[in-house]
N, C-alpha and C positions, 0 to 999 in steps of 0.2 A: 480334320473335321469329320471324316468318315468314322474314325475310331470313336469320337465323342458321340456320334449318332448311334453307333452300335452299342455303346455303353450307357445309353439312356436308362434312367431308373435309379442310378446311383447319384446321390446328391452332389458329390464333388464334380462328377462329369457333366451333370446338368448345368452347374455353374460355369464350368469351362466352356461348354457349348454356347451358353448364353453370351459369354464374353467374346467368344470367337465370332458369333453372328453379329454382335454389336460392332466389332471391329470392321467387319466387311460392309456393314451398313454405313459406318462412318467413312469408309473408303469411297463408297458410291456417292455419298453427300459431298465429299471433298472433290470428286471428279466433276460433279454437277456444278459446284461453286467455281471450280477452276475454269470450266467451259464458259461460265458467265463473267469471268474476269475478276472474281472475288478471291483474293489470295491470303489475306491476313486473318486467319482463324485457326483453331486447333484442327479442323478437318483438313486444311492444307498440309499440315505437318504429317498427319496420318496418311494422307494420299501420297505425299512425297516418300514416306517410309515404304509404302507398298510398292510404288513404281520402281524405286531403287532396288528393292529386293527382287522384284520381277525381272528387271534388267540383269541382275546378277545371275539369276537362275537361267535366263535365256543365253547369256554369255557362256556360262558353264556348260550348258547343253551343247552349244555350238563347238566349244573347245573339245569336249569329249568325243563328239562325232567327227571332229576335224573338218567341219564344213567351212570354217574360216580360220585364217592364220591370226594368231594373237600378237602380231607385230604391226608397226606402223610402216607405211610406204613413204619413202622420201619423195618430195616433189621438187623438181628443178625450178629454181627461180631465175629471173633474168640476171640477177647479180651473181649467180653461180656459174653462168655460162662463160 
């Protein structure tokens, strides 16, 4: 987004910035509708796409910084005792 803002004035980058801003507006609308319990619309799909990619970015960040182990911890059940 920063690159598109710095390249304003060129038609292709103006279009790319408009599409990017439109995407983030759609994410905000999806988040609002999600909080109201309305799930079946295109905004829900866009919001889901954004949240999944955000979770991927956060997970990768934690993996690189080694702040969390990327493995599961096994839990003992009563049947395993």
